[in-house]
N, C-alpha and C positions, 0 to 999 in steps of 0.2 A: 229517696229513690231518684235517680237521674234517668229521665226518660229518653229513649232514642227516637229517631224519626219514625213515624208510623205508629201502629197500635202496640201498646205494651200491656202485658198482663202480669200482675204481681199478686201473689197470695202468700200470706204468712200464717203459719200454724202455731207460732209461739204465743203464749198468753201475754197480753199487754193490758195493763190496767190504765184506763183513761176515762175522762169525762167529756173532753173536747178534742177536736181534731183541727189542726191548723194546716192549711195547704199554702205553700209559698211558691209563686211563679216568678222566676227571674228571667229577664230578657223579653223580647217581643214574642207573643204567642198569638199568631193570627187566628188559630182555631184550636181550642182545647176543650175536650169533652172528658169529664171525670164521672165514673160510676163507682161509688164506694159502697161497701157492704161490711157488716160486722156480724160475727157469730158470738153470741153471748154464752158464757160459761159460768156456772155457779152451783154450789151445793144445794141439793133439794131439801131445804129446811122444812120442818113440820111445826105445827102449833104456832103460827105467826102471832105475835103480840097484837092486841087490839089497841092501837094508839091513834086516837083521833081527837083533835082539838078544834076550836073555832078559828084557830090561826092557820091559814093556808101555808104560811111560811114554816111554822113548826111541823106541820104534816110533811112538807117537802124535806125538811131536815131529817125527820125520822126515816122517811123512805130512802134518803141518801145513805144514812147510817146503815140501814138494813141491807141495802144493795152492796155497799162497800164491804160489810162483814161477809156477805154471801160470796163475793168475788175473791175473798181471801181463804176460801174453803174449797177443797176438791175432795180427794180421798183422805186428806189430812189438813190441819190448819197450815197455812203458809204465811210467811212474814209479809209478803206483798205479791200481787199478781204480775209484776213486771220484772223484778230483779232476781233475787236468789230463788224464790219460790221454795223455800225450805221450811221445815217445821222446827223452828227454834223453840225449845220448850218454855223459856221465859215469856216469849211472845204468845205462844199457843195458850198458856195458862191464863194470861190476861184476856185473850180473844174468847176463851171459854166463858168468861163472865158476861161479855157482850152477847154471845150466842144465847146464854141462859136467859138473860133479861129480854132479848129481842124475840125469842121463840120457844124457850124452855126445851130445846132439842139438845140433849146431852150425848147423842150417839158418837159424834166426832171427838168429844172430850174423852169418853171412855176409850175409844180406839187409840187416841194419842197416848193415853196413860199406858196402854198395853204395848204400843210400839216402843215407847221410851224404855220400858223395862228390858227390852232386848238390845239396848244400845249402851252397854256398860263398858267402860274403859278398863284396861288391865289394872288400873289403880283401884277399881271397885266403885267408882262414881260414874254417873252418866255423862255421856257426851252432851254438848249443848244443843245439838240438833240431830234430827234423824231424817233420812239415813245418813250415817256418818262414817262409813268404812274408810274413806280416803282422807279424813280429816282427823286432827288431834285436838279438837276444840273442847277441852274439858272445862266445864264451868260449874264449880261446886255449888254456887247459889241456885243454878237451874236444877241441880239434884235435890236440893232442899225444897224448891218449888214443886218438884215432882212428888216428893213425899207429902207435902201439904195438899197437893191435888187430890189425893185419896180421901182426905177428910172432906174437901169441897164436893167431890163426887157423891160421897155418902150423904152429905147434908142436902144436896140438891135433889137426889133421886130416892133416898131412903134405902138404897141397895148396897148392902155390905159385902156382897159376894166378890166383887172385884178386889176389895181390900184383902179379903181372906185368901184369894187366889195369889196375890202378889206380896203378901206379908213376908215370905222368905226373902224376896228381893229387897224389901225395905230393911229388914233385919240385917242383911249382909252389908248394906251400905252403912 
């Protein structure tokens, strides 16, 4: 942001993932007053894992991992909170493991499986990301990952209803 003389107000509503903020002032600044604020966004995880050790450093690492995971979740998994913000299924499948072990909250994983079922290409395989109507990014390995996700979901939750519901989609692939 390049500031003009006088007061400048800037507010950005785009998600940005960051841990630190650097402010660079170039040239002479006789008087500069900054007021910064941040709105935090993240998925409301349930069942937070109870991880505490005698190491303050390990506890901080866990908290950082938990918060990073939470920031990559909104109404769906997203690859990162700053760039594409898309649910690439290969990434989402891996993120679901972290979510499961950090909180045992499988709601977003189930939702992702359901969303991907509706993103089939004309060739009969899934697009690599959702939503994907403007893209032609077919990734056969992500389709296989999606099929494997059904087993993962059943194993984690004991719930076979989602598999039964989407079995025709799996069979058609």
